[in-house]
C-alpha positions as CSV (number, residue, x, y, z in Angstrom):
1,X,-62.4,-73.9,-159.9
2,X,-66.1,-72.4,-159.2
3,X,-67.5,-71.7,-155.4
4,X,-71.1,-73.1,-155.5
5,X,-73.2,-72.8,-152.1
6,X,-76.2,-75.1,-151.8
7,X,-79.1,-74.1,-149.3
8,X,-80.9,-76.8,-148.7
9,X,-84.2,-77.7,-145.6
10,X,-83.7,-80.9,-147.4
11,X,-80.7,-83.6,-147.5
12,X,-79.1,-86.8,-148.1
13,X,-77.5,-88.0,-144.3
14,X,-75.8,-90.6,-146.3
15,X,-75.3,-92.4,-149.2
16,X,-78.1,-94.5,-149.0
17,X,-80.7,-91.8,-147.3
18,X,-83.8,-91.0,-149.3
19,X,-84.2,-87.8,-147.8
20,X,-84.0,-84.6,-150.2
21,X,-82.0,-87.4,-152.4
22,X,-82.9,-85.4,-155.9
23,X,-80.8,-82.4,-154.0
24,X,-78.2,-84.8,-153.5
25,X,-78.0,-85.8,-156.6
26,X,-77.8,-82.7,-158.2
27,X,-74.9,-82.3,-155.9
28,X,-73.3,-85.6,-157.2
29,X,-72.9,-83.6,-160.3
30,X,-72.0,-80.7,-159.0
31,X,-69.3,-82.4,-157.2
32,X,-67.6,-82.8,-160.6
33,X,-67.2,-78.9,-161.8
34,X,-66.9,-76.9,-159.2
35,X,-66.3,-76.2,-155.3
36,X,-69.1,-77.0,-152.9
37,X,-71.0,-75.6,-149.7
38,X,-73.5,-77.6,-149.0
39,X,-76.1,-75.5,-146.1
40,X,-78.3,-78.0,-144.7
41,X,-80.1,-78.4,-141.4
42,X,-79.4,-81.1,-138.4
43,X,-75.5,-80.5,-137.0
44,X,-74.7,-84.2,-137.7
45,X,-73.3,-84.2,-141.1
46,X,-70.9,-85.5,-143.3
47,X,-69.9,-85.2,-146.8
48,X,-70.7,-87.7,-149.3
49,X,-69.8,-86.6,-152.4
50,X,-67.0,-84.4,-151.7
51,X,-68.7,-82.0,-150.6
52,X,-68.2,-80.0,-147.7
53,X,-71.3,-79.7,-145.4
54,X,-71.9,-77.4,-143.4
55,X,-74.8,-79.0,-140.3
56,X,-77.1,-75.8,-139.4
57,X,-79.3,-75.6,-136.0
58,X,-83.3,-76.3,-136.7
59,X,-82.9,-79.9,-138.0
60,X,-86.0,-80.8,-135.8
61,X,-88.6,-78.5,-137.6
62,X,-87.0,-80.6,-141.8
63,X,-87.2,-84.0,-143.0
64,X,-90.1,-86.9,-142.4
65,X,-92.9,-86.7,-142.3
66,X,-91.6,-82.8,-143.8
67,X,-92.2,-79.5,-142.6
68,X,-95.9,-78.5,-142.9
69,X,-96.9,-82.4,-141.6
70,X,-94.4,-81.6,-139.0
71,X,-96.1,-77.7,-138.6
72,X,-99.8,-78.9,-139.1
73,X,-98.6,-81.4,-135.3
74,X,-97.2,-78.7,-133.6
75,X,-96.7,-75.4,-133.7
76,X,-93.2,-75.5,-132.1
77,X,-91.3,-76.3,-135.1
78,X,-91.3,-72.7,-136.2
79,X,-88.7,-72.1,-133.4
80,X,-86.8,-75.0,-135.3
81,X,-87.3,-73.5,-138.9
82,X,-86.4,-69.6,-137.6
83,X,-82.8,-71.4,-136.4
84,X,-82.3,-72.4,-139.6
85,X,-83.2,-69.5,-141.6
86,X,-81.6,-67.3,-139.1
87,X,-78.2,-69.3,-138.6
88,X,-78.0,-69.9,-143.0
89,X,-78.3,-66.3,-143.5
90,X,-75.8,-65.4,-140.9
91,X,-73.5,-68.1,-142.8
92,X,-74.4,-66.6,-145.9
93,X,-73.3,-62.9,-144.3
94,X,-69.8,-63.8,-142.8
95,X,-68.6,-66.3,-145.8
96,X,-66.7,-65.3,-149.0
97,X,-69.1,-64.3,-151.2
98,X,-69.6,-67.5,-153.4
99,X,-69.8,-67.1,-157.6
100,X,-73.1,-68.9,-157.4
101,X,-75.5,-69.3,-155.1
102,X,-78.1,-72.2,-155.1
103,X,-81.4,-72.3,-152.9
104,X,-83.4,-75.2,-152.6
105,X,-87.3,-74.3,-151.8
106,X,-88.8,-71.1,-152.6
107,X,-89.4,-70.6,-148.8
108,X,-87.2,-70.4,-146.5
109,X,-84.0,-71.5,-148.9
110,X,-84.9,-68.6,-151.6
111,X,-86.8,-66.6,-149.1
112,X,-85.4,-65.0,-146.3
113,X,-82.4,-66.8,-146.8
114,X,-80.8,-66.1,-150.0
115,X,-82.1,-63.2,-149.9
116,X,-81.1,-61.9,-146.7
117,X,-78.2,-63.5,-147.0
118,X,-77.0,-62.0,-149.5
119,X,-78.5,-58.5,-149.3
120,X,-75.9,-56.0,-151.1
121,X,-73.5,-58.8,-152.4
122,X,-73.9,-58.9,-155.6
123,X,-73.8,-62.7,-156.8
124,X,-75.9,-65.2,-159.1
125,X,-78.7,-66.9,-157.0
126,X,-80.9,-69.4,-158.5
127,X,-83.4,-70.6,-156.5
128,X,-85.5,-74.2,-157.1
129,X,-88.9,-74.4,-156.7
130,X,-89.9,-77.9,-156.0
131,X,-93.8,-78.6,-155.2
132,X,-94.9,-77.6,-151.2
133,X,-93.2,-74.5,-151.3
134,X,-94.5,-73.2,-154.6
135,X,-98.2,-74.0,-152.9
136,X,-97.6,-72.2,-149.8
137,X,-96.3,-69.3,-152.1
138,X,-99.8,-69.7,-153.4
139,X,-100.9,-69.0,-149.9
140,X,-99.3,-66.0,-148.9
141,X,-101.7,-63.1,-150.8
142,X,-100.8,-60.8,-148.0
143,X,-96.7,-61.2,-148.6
144,X,-96.2,-62.3,-152.0
145,X,-96.0,-59.0,-153.2
146,X,-93.2,-58.4,-151.0
147,X,-91.3,-61.9,-151.3
148,X,-91.6,-61.0,-155.4
149,X,-90.6,-57.8,-154.8
150,X,-87.0,-59.6,-152.8
151,X,-86.1,-62.2,-155.2
152,X,-85.7,-59.2,-157.4
153,X,-83.8,-57.2,-154.8
154,X,-81.9,-59.9,-155.3
155,X,-81.3,-61.1,-158.7
156,X,-83.1,-64.0,-158.4
157,X,-83.6,-66.6,-161.3
158,X,-86.3,-69.0,-160.7
159,X,-85.6,-73.0,-161.8
160,X,-89.4,-74.3,-161.8
161,X,-89.4,-78.6,-161.7
162,X,-92.5,-78.3,-163.9
163,X,-94.4,-75.9,-166.3
164,X,-97.8,-76.3,-163.5
165,X,-95.2,-74.7,-160.5
166,X,-94.3,-72.2,-162.6
167,X,-98.2,-70.8,-163.5
168,X,-98.7,-70.9,-159.8
169,X,-96.0,-69.1,-158.6
170,X,-95.7,-66.1,-161.2
171,X,-99.5,-66.5,-162.2
172,X,-99.5,-64.8,-158.5
173,X,-97.8,-62.5,-158.4
174,X,-98.0,-58.8,-160.0
175,X,-98.4,-57.9,-163.6
176,X,-94.9,-56.7,-163.4
177,X,-92.6,-58.9,-161.1
178,X,-94.4,-61.7,-163.3
179,X,-93.4,-61.0,-166.3
180,X,-89.3,-59.7,-164.6
181,X,-88.7,-62.9,-162.8
182,X,-91.1,-65.0,-166.3
183,X,-88.1,-63.9,-168.5
184,X,-85.2,-65.3,-166.4
185,X,-86.8,-68.3,-165.2
186,X,-86.9,-71.5,-166.4
187,X,-88.0,-75.5,-166.6
188,X,-86.3,-78.6,-165.8
189,X,-86.9,-81.4,-163.5
190,X,-84.8,-82.2,-160.5
191,X,-82.1,-84.7,-161.8
192,X,-82.6,-88.7,-160.7
193,X,-79.4,-90.9,-159.9
194,X,-80.5,-94.8,-160.6
195,X,-77.1,-96.2,-160.8
196,X,-76.8,-99.8,-159.6
197,X,-80.7,-100.8,-159.7
198,X,-81.0,-104.0,-161.0
199,X,-83.0,-104.9,-163.1
200,X,-87.0,-106.8,-162.6
201,X,-85.9,-110.2,-162.4
202,X,-82.8,-109.9,-160.0
203,X,-84.5,-107.2,-158.5
204,X,-87.7,-109.6,-157.3
205,X,-84.7,-112.2,-156.3
206,X,-83.4,-110.3,-154.4
207,X,-86.5,-108.9,-152.2
208,X,-86.9,-112.1,-152.5
209,X,-90.7,-111.2,-154.4
210,X,-92.6,-114.2,-156.4
211,X,-91.1,-114.0,-159.7
212,X,-94.5,-114.8,-161.6
213,X,-96.7,-112.7,-159.5
214,X,-98.5,-109.3,-160.6
215,X,-96.9,-106.2,-158.7
216,X,-97.7,-103.3,-157.9
217,X,-96.1,-100.6,-155.9
218,X,-97.2,-97.4,-153.9
219,X,-93.9,-95.4,-153.0
220,X,-95.3,-92.1,-151.1
221,X,-94.8,-90.4,-147.4
222,X,-98.1,-91.9,-145.9
223,X,-99.7,-88.4,-145.3
224,X,-103.2,-87.1,-146.6
225,X,-102.2,-84.6,-149.7
226,X,-100.3,-88.6,-151.4
227,X,-104.2,-90.0,-151.2
228,X,-102.9,-92.8,-150.7
229,X,-106.1,-94.7,-149.9
230,X,-107.3,-94.0,-153.6
231,X,-104.1,-96.2,-154.7
232,X,-104.7,-98.8,-152.2
233,X,-108.6,-98.9,-153.3
234,X,-107.4,-99.3,-157.3
235,X,-105.3,-101.7,-156.9
236,X,-107.5,-103.9,-154.4
237,X,-110.1,-103.8,-157.7
238,X,-107.3,-105.4,-159.7
239,X,-107.5,-108.7,-159.4
240,X,-104.9,-111.1,-158.1
241,X,-102.3,-107.8,-157.9
242,X,-100.1,-107.9,-155.1
243,X,-99.2,-104.7,-154.1
244,X,-96.6,-103.2,-152.1
245,X,-96.8,-99.8,-150.6
246,X,-92.4,-98.3,-149.5
247,X,-92.7,-95.2,-147.4
248,X,-94.4,-93.9,-144.4
249,X,-96.3,-91.8,-142.0
250,X,-98.9,-90.7,-140.0
251,X,-101.4,-92.5,-141.5
252,X,-99.4,-95.6,-141.2
253,X,-101.5,-97.4,-138.3
254,X,-105.3,-96.3,-140.7
255,X,-103.9,-97.0,-143.9
256,X,-102.9,-101.2,-142.8
257,X,-106.0,-101.6,-140.6
258,X,-108.5,-101.1,-143.9
259,X,-105.5,-102.4,-146.2
260,X,-104.8,-106.1,-145.0
261,X,-103.8,-107.2,-147.7
262,X,-101.1,-104.7,-148.6
263,X,-97.6,-104.9,-148.0
264,X,-96.2,-102.0,-146.0
265,X,-92.5,-101.9,-146.0
266,X,-92.2,-98.3,-144.1
267,X,-89.0,-95.7,-144.7
268,X,-85.8,-98.0,-146.4
269,X,-83.4,-96.9,-147.6
270,X,-83.0,-95.2,-151.3
271,X,-81.6,-98.6,-153.0
272,X,-84.2,-100.6,-151.8
273,X,-87.0,-98.7,-152.9
274,X,-85.2,-98.3,-156.2
275,X,-85.3,-101.7,-156.1
276,X,-88.9,-102.7,-155.5
277,X,-89.6,-99.5,-158.8
278,X,-88.1,-102.1,-160.5
279,X,-89.4,-105.3,-159.9
280,X,-93.6,-103.7,-160.5
281,X,-95.1,-104.2,-162.8
282,X,-97.0,-101.3,-162.3
283,X,-96.8,-98.0,-159.7
284,X,-99.6,-96.7,-159.3
285,X,-99.9,-92.9,-157.4
286,X,-103.3,-90.7,-157.0
287,X,-101.5,-88.0,-155.5
288,X,-103.1,-84.5,-156.7
289,X,-100.0,-82.4,-156.0
290,X,-96.7,-83.3,-158.1
291,X,-94.7,-81.5,-159.9
292,X,-92.2,-83.3,-161.7
293,X,-92.4,-86.5,-158.6
294,X,-89.1,-88.3,-158.8
295,X,-91.0,-92.0,-158.2
296,X,-93.4,-91.7,-161.2
297,X,-90.0,-90.9,-163.5
298,X,-87.4,-93.1,-162.2
299,X,-90.4,-95.9,-162.7
300,X,-90.8,-94.9,-166.1
301,X,-86.6,-94.4,-166.8
302,X,-86.3,-98.5,-165.1
303,X,-89.0,-99.1,-167.6
304,X,-91.4,-100.3,-164.8
305,X,-95.6,-98.9,-166.2
306,X,-97.0,-96.0,-164.5
307,X,-100.9,-95.7,-164.0
308,X,-101.5,-92.3,-162.5
309,X,-104.2,-89.1,-161.4
310,X,-103.2,-86.1,-163.7
311,X,-101.3,-83.5,-161.5
312,X,-98.0,-81.2,-162.2
313,X,-97.0,-82.2,-165.9
314,X,-97.9,-85.7,-166.6
315,X,-100.0,-85.2,-168.9
316,X,-97.5,-83.1,-170.8
317,X,-95.3,-85.3,-170.5
318,X,-98.1,-88.9,-170.9
319,X,-98.5,-87.8,-174.6
320,X,-95.4,-88.9,-175.0
321,X,-94.7,-91.7,-173.1
322,X,-97.1,-94.3,-173.2
323,X,-96.0,-96.4,-170.9
324,X,-97.4,-93.5,-168.3
325,X,-101.2,-93.7,-168.1
326,X,-103.7,-90.9,-166.8
327,X,-106.1,-92.4,-165.0
328,X,-109.6,-90.6,-164.5
329,X,-110.7,-90.4,-161.0
330,X,-114.4,-90.9,-159.8
């Protein structure tokens, strides 16, 4: 049986935790075919699906409401992030060489954790690019070429969750690096796990929602980039439409004051969030910075229609899915 190491800055702390749930879904599948070790920040970690979880220092720099959002509010989180990078790189250098390393998030898990941790050691390395990491990479013109060289030196293959992110990252690199990394890259959205989600009427019964009412849900961190205020304004303009906001963040106080008619559920366990999506008549998203948004893919897999703005690969998805509507921004 193969040995696989997964490096990530976001990973569930328990089975219902929404943090890094898409990475948890992948690890759960990998455990059926390999021995899996997960390196993640935060020392109070435990196994969920038969994997081995190595909790490392630096947990305060990651997690809700997001590493970049934390860093905007306090530069002290740089120290925590540095502690994780050093500890994870050191673990990779000292551990027996695995058959495969999967680094989720181009920065910092791909570069420098995996590229430095595996320096001089040859194994299969796949770096998964999700979204915020790609946009951060593109905003670092002074070091992009160096980061590209690191990926090539380590023989990394890039996996992008959307074609939009692939173009963003590869086109920001020098032509030679672009060509080399593009040749081995692929596009594959992260897996989603919908096991046990109830059907619409049962979901409404469990959540004590009126089975006859018209309901919209917004599932997002309440941070500026998610543009939740835009989504709420759109919902407010639809007569008799109830709106439930699933998620939390620094904008919650402002949003609850501005949109008193909306129901702010807050940060909930993942099964509850999925039940709200299943119960809804529509999921609404106004974010313009998405690659392959999990909430939208979950809604469509559960049969819930989606109204959103154009972001990531949504336009191409909508071409083959009449339940996914791309609205025009005003």
